N, C-alpha and C positions, 0 to 999 in steps of 0.2 A: 852382648845383650844378656840381661839377667831375666830368666824365664821361670815362672811358676806355673806348673800344670796341676790342676785339681783332678786327680786320677793319674793317667799316664802309664798304666801297666797293661792295658788292653786296647786292641783295635785302634780307633782314631787317636786316642790319647797317646798310645805307645808310638804310633807313627810320628806324631808331633815331637815326642821326646827324642826318638832316634834321629830324626831329621835335624833337630836343633843341636844335638851332640855332634853330628857330622859337620856342623858349621862352627864348632867350638864355642857355642853359647854356654853360659853358666845355667844349668838346669836343676831346678828343685821340684820334687813331686810331693804332693800330699796324697797318700792313699791308705787303704784299710789294711794292707799287709796280706791280702789274699793271693796275690800274684807277685812274682819277683820283678822288680823294676829293671830297666835296662842298665847295664854296667856304665858307670860314669856319672850318674845323677846323684844329687843329694836327696835322700829319701826321708820324708817325715811321715809319721803315722797319725791317722785320725779318721774317725767315722763321722762324716758330716751330718748324719741324721741323729747322732747321739748328743746328749748334753756335754758341753765342753769338747765337742769333736773337732773344733778348730783351734784348740789351745796351742797346738804346735806352730800356728801361724801368728802368735801373739807379737812376735818381733820379726823384723826383716823388711827389706824393700826390694821391689822388682820393677823392671821396665815394662813387662807384659805378663798378664795372667791369661791362661787358656783354660776354659771350663767346658767339659763335654756333658754335663749333667742333663738327664732326660726325664727326671721324675718331678717331685714336688718343687714348684718355683720358690717356695720359702727357703729352701736350702741354698739356692743361688742368691737370694736376697741377703741371707746372713753372711755368706762369703763376701759378697760385694761390699756390704756395709763395713765389714772388718778390714778390708783391703783398701778402701777408698782413702786416698791421701798417701798410701804407701806403694801404690802401683801406678805406672804411667797410663796403662790402657788395659781394658778388659775385653778379651775375645771370647765370645760365647758361640759354641758350635750348635747352632739352631737347626732348623729344618724347613724345607719347602712346604711341610705340612702346616705351617702357621698361616697359610692363605685360606681364606674362607672357602668352604666347599660348596659347589665344585669350582675350582679355579678354571678360568677360560684357557683354551689351548694357546700356548705362546705367552703365558703370563710373565710379567716382569716384577721387579721389586715394588712397583707402585700398585699392585693388585690389592684388593680388599683383604684385610687380615681377620683371622678368627679372634674371638674374645679370649682374654686371659687376665690373670691377676698375680701381681708380684708376691703376695702373701698367702697364696693358696697352698693347700695340701695337694697331694697327688690326685689328679682327676683322670684325664685322658691325654694321650701323647701330644696332639696338636695344641690344646689349650695349655698344657704344661710347658711346652717349648716357647709359646708366646709369653706366658707368664715369666719364664726365665729371662727373656729379652727385656721385659718391663722392669724386672728386678735389677738388671745391670744398669739400665737407663736411670733408675732412681738414684743410684749412688755415683755413677761415673759420668752421667750426662751424655748427650749425643756426640760430642766431639771426641770422647775417649772410649766409646763403645763400638765394637765391631762385631757384626752378626754374620757368621758364615752359615747361610741357610742351605745346608747340604741336601742333595737329593739322595738317590740310591748310592750307597758306598759299598764297594767291594775291594778285594785285594787280600794280601797276606794279613794274618791275625784276625780275619773275620770271625766273629763269635755269634753271628746271627743265623748263618746256615744257608745262605742263598747260593752263591757260587760254589761253596764246598759241596752242597748237595748235588749240583749238576756234575761236578767233577767226579764225585763218588759214584753217581749213577752211571755215567758214561764209562768209567773205568771198569765197571762190572761187565760191560759188553752186552751183546744180544740186541734185540729190537728195543729201541728207545722211543717213547712217545715224545715227539718234538712238536711243540705248539706253533702252529702257523699264524700268518704266512712267514716264509723264510725271510722276506725282505722287510719285515716289520721293524721300524727304527727303534732303537733303545737309547736310553740316556742314563749314564752312571758316571761315577768318578772313582778312580783308583785312590785308595786311602792315602797313598804316598803323595799323589798330586794335590790332594786336599791339604796335607800337612805343609807341603812346599808353599802353597799359596798363602796359607794362614801366616806363616813366618815372614814371607815377603811383604805381605800386606801390613803386618804389625810393625816391621822394621821401617816401612814407608810412612807410617802414621795414618793409615786409612781408617775411616770410621763409617758407620752406617751399615745397612743390610746389603748383602750380595748373595744372589743365587749361585750356589757352588755345586756344579755338576757338569759333566761334559756336554758339548754341544749336541742338540738333537740330531740323531742319526749318526753319532760318532761311531756306532756300529749297528748291526742288525741282529735279530735273533739267530739267523742262519750263520752269520760270521762268528758269533759268540760260541754257539754249540759246535761248529766246525773246529774252532780253536781248542775246545775241550777235548775233542777227539784226537787232535794232533798232539796236544800236551800230554795226554795220558797214554798215547800209543795204543789205544783201544781199537778193537775191531767192531765196535758198536755200530749198529745200523740205525741211523736217524730216520724215523718214519714220521713224515710231516703230516699233521692232523689239523683239519679245519677248526677254527674257533667254535663253529656251530656244533660240531661233533663233540668237542670238549665240554661245552655247556650242557648238551643233552645228556652226557654221562654224569653230570652233577659234580664235575671236578672244579675246585675253586682256583681261580687265577691268583697269582702272587704268593699264596700260601702253599698249595699243593704243587703248583708249578712255579717255583720261585723266579722272580724277576719279570716273568711274562704276565701281561694283561691283554685283554682283547683289543684289537684295533678299533678306532672310532668310538671308544668308550670314555666315560668320565675318568676312569682310572688311568687310562693311557694318557689323556690330556694332563692329568695331575702329575703322573710319575715320569713321563717321557717327552714332555714338550716345553719345559721351562725355557724362558729367554735368559741366556747367560752372557749376553753381549757386554754387560757392565763388568763382570768378572774377567772376561777375555780381554777387555780394554785395560784392566788392572793387572794383567800378566798371567792369567790362568793358562797353564799348559797341560795337556792331557796326553799321556802315553798311549800307544796302540793297545787295543783290547787283547791282542795276541800276547803281549808282554805281561799284562795283568793276569791272564789265565795261566800262562806258563809259570810265573813266579808264585802264584797261589798254589798251584799243584806241587811245586817243589817244597813249599812250606808245609803243605799237608803231608807229604811223604816224610818229611823230617819228624812229624808227630805220629807216624805210623798209620796215617790215612784218616785219622779221626779228629775233626775240628773241635775246638772248645765251643761250648754252648752257654750263652747267657741264661741264668736261671729265671729271669723275668721275661723271657721271650719264648713263645711256643716253638717246638720242633717243627721244621718245614719239610715238605717233600711229599711225593705221591706214593701211596701204598702199592707194592708190586702187584698185588692181585687186581687192583683197580686199573693199573696200567695194562696188564695182560687182557683184561676184559675189553678195554677199548680197542686194543690192537688185534684182538681175536687170536692171541697166542696162548699156549699152554705151557705148564712147567715140564721141562724135559728131565 
């Protein structure tokens, strides 16, 4: 298979590239040159936001295009228009955020969608992702467009800071504010499982939208944080704290306590309750959370413990002083 990845040097795009190389696919990347591409790819340079940024793609044909773009839909529009007729299918890594807010618990691919426009400049994440989908449909049509509507993605190469923050915090040891309840179900996907599914689905000629995240309750908050303790070998003490106490302290879920959101909330329904039966029927396989945590920690250690951070995303995590205040501890 001849694969073109628009990006391919960071997180999801890199996982797709490495997975495709392991299958002996012919892989071409178009990237800006800010990060080294995986060995074995054909690397082309171009900034998709610049005039003539797609010039390197003036020639060539591919079986599949994978695009992870998450900003202005007009950038996806321009790429899709250029590649129409020279690529068999266009896979756009979209998001479960494209569903109209608030999505009902257990929502599937038929849920109401947010508004978006294929020719829009950058607005906000959900509308931009929906606009990206519409841009692909405009040039490739429904039969040759595949939308991987990803949920929470974690794993090696994460450059957003969710699981890396928890691993770093737990590795430091001491009392750790663990947001309860322990048994709260979580829903996420290892980036490598996302990559495997995308390539399997592309090879099978699938089209249309798929919610791409692990089954609800694939793990729980307690299981995830316990795995972090085991992976790091830390003597950290997880102090389980009620959601009401966290809210009273003014601590923001999702950002200050990455991955976690309160139970029975609109955020939990949106982030941790998607119906993924369609993707499971189409071959989605999800590795145990223990493996994701262990491999992410090994990757972090290979970088000296500091994960890369996307410049367009805010730094995540809880300030140590705020944590000590809630736990009633002091600096020793």
